[in-house]
Residue, then its C-alpha position, 0 to 999 in steps of 0.5 A: i113667696l121666696d121659692l115662687l121667686w126663684s123657680d120656674p113655671m111648668t106646664s103640668e100640674g104640681c110642683v117638683p124638686n128643680e134637680v138641675r138647679g139644685g133648688g127651687c122647683y117647677w111649679g104647675p098652672d094648679v099652684t099659680e091658681d092657688f097662690l093667687r087666690r090665697h094672696h088675693m093676686q091676679l098675675i105674678v111678674r118674673s123678670h129676671e130674665c131676657k126674653q126674645e118678644g121683651y116679655e111672655f106668659c104661661h099658665n092662662r097668662k097668670v104668669g108673666g115676665 
């Protein structure tokens, strides 16, 4: 769970290391679906960045923040 909290969603499938930050990864909608199913959850809420509209969703509205 820690990697998910410090990583960022991406539009393509899979999971790749975040070479820019030197830690964490970018994860795709397939990873979101698997994580939510395994942990019996419906939504991942991330809130460590300010968004222009206050919040935004991705991965079919299953990741927000």
